C-alpha positions as CSV (number, residue, x, y, z in Angstrom):
1,M,0.0,-0.3,0.1
2,K,1.5,3.7,-0.8
3,R,1.8,6.1,1.6
4,K,-0.4,8.6,1.0
5,E,-2.9,5.9,0.5
6,K,-2.2,4.6,3.9
7,E,-2.5,7.8,5.4
8,E,-6.0,8.5,3.4
9,D,-6.9,5.2,5.4
10,E,-6.0,6.8,8.5
11,V,-7.3,9.8,8.2
12,V,-11.2,7.6,7.4
13,D,-10.8,5.3,10.3
14,M,-10.0,8.4,12.7
15,E,-13.6,9.9,11.5
16,R,-15.4,6.6,11.7
17,L,-13.7,6.4,15.3
18,K,-14.6,10.1,16.5
19,K,-18.7,9.4,15.0
20,L,-19.0,6.5,16.8
21,K,-17.3,8.5,19.8
22,A,-19.8,10.9,19.8
23,E,-23.4,8.5,18.4
24,R,-21.8,6.4,22.0
25,I,-22.0,10.0,23.9
26,D,-25.8,10.7,22.6
27,L,-26.1,7.2,24.3
28,I,-24.8,7.6,27.5
29,E,-27.7,8.9,29.9
30,E,-26.9,10.6,33.5
31,H,-28.8,9.3,36.9
32,K,-29.2,10.4,39.6
33,S,-30.0,8.0,43.0
34,I,-33.4,9.0,44.3
35,E,-34.5,7.7,48.2
36,L,-37.8,6.5,47.5
37,I,-38.4,6.1,51.2
38,P,-37.0,9.3,52.9
39,G,-34.0,8.8,55.4
40,E,-33.1,4.9,54.6
41,P,-30.8,4.7,51.3
42,N,-30.3,1.5,51.2
43,K,-34.5,2.0,50.0
44,A,-33.8,4.0,46.6
45,T,-33.8,4.0,42.8
46,R,-32.1,6.4,40.0
47,I,-34.5,8.2,37.6
48,R,-32.8,10.7,34.6
49,S,-31.3,13.4,35.3
50,R,-32.3,15.2,32.4
51,M,-36.0,15.5,32.9
52,N,-37.8,19.4,33.3
53,E,-38.5,20.0,37.1
54,T,-42.0,19.6,36.8
55,L,-41.7,16.0,35.1
56,E,-39.0,14.8,37.7
57,A,-41.0,16.1,41.0
58,M,-43.6,14.2,39.5
59,T,-41.7,10.6,38.9
60,I,-40.4,11.2,42.3
61,E,-43.9,10.9,43.6
62,F,-45.2,8.5,41.8
63,L,-42.7,6.3,42.4
64,R,-42.4,7.3,46.9
65,K,-46.6,6.8,46.6
66,N,-46.0,3.4,45.4
67,A,-42.9,1.8,47.3
68,D,-44.3,-0.4,48.8
69,M,-44.5,-2.4,44.7
70,F,-40.5,-2.0,44.9
71,A,-39.1,-5.8,46.4
72,W,-36.3,-4.2,48.6
73,D,-35.3,-8.4,49.7
74,P,-36.2,-11.8,48.8
75,S,-39.3,-11.6,52.0
76,D,-40.9,-8.5,50.2
77,F,-41.5,-10.6,46.8
78,K,-45.3,-12.1,47.8
79,G,-46.4,-15.3,47.7
80,I,-43.1,-17.0,46.5
81,D,-40.5,-18.7,49.3
82,P,-37.7,-16.7,50.5
83,D,-35.6,-19.5,50.3
84,G,-35.8,-20.5,46.6
85,C,-34.7,-16.8,45.8
86,S,-30.8,-17.7,47.5
C-alpha cells in the first residue's frame, strides 16, 4: 500500500472513530439516585437526570407513592418462598 493511501485510510478511520465516540456519548444518559423512602438510603432507585423539574417532581412523587411495590429483599416477594431465592 502506498504511503498516501495509508494516510487517507487512517484519516477515514479517525473520522469514523470520532463519529462513533460522539454517538456513544449521546447514548450515555446521566442518572441520579433518589430515596424512595426518605431517610432510608438502602431503599433508593435511579431516575434520569435530564428531566425538567415538573416531570422529575411527578416521577419522584409517583415512585414514592408506590414504594411498597418494590421488593427490597426476598421476603418482600409475596407468594414466593424466600428460601428459593437464595
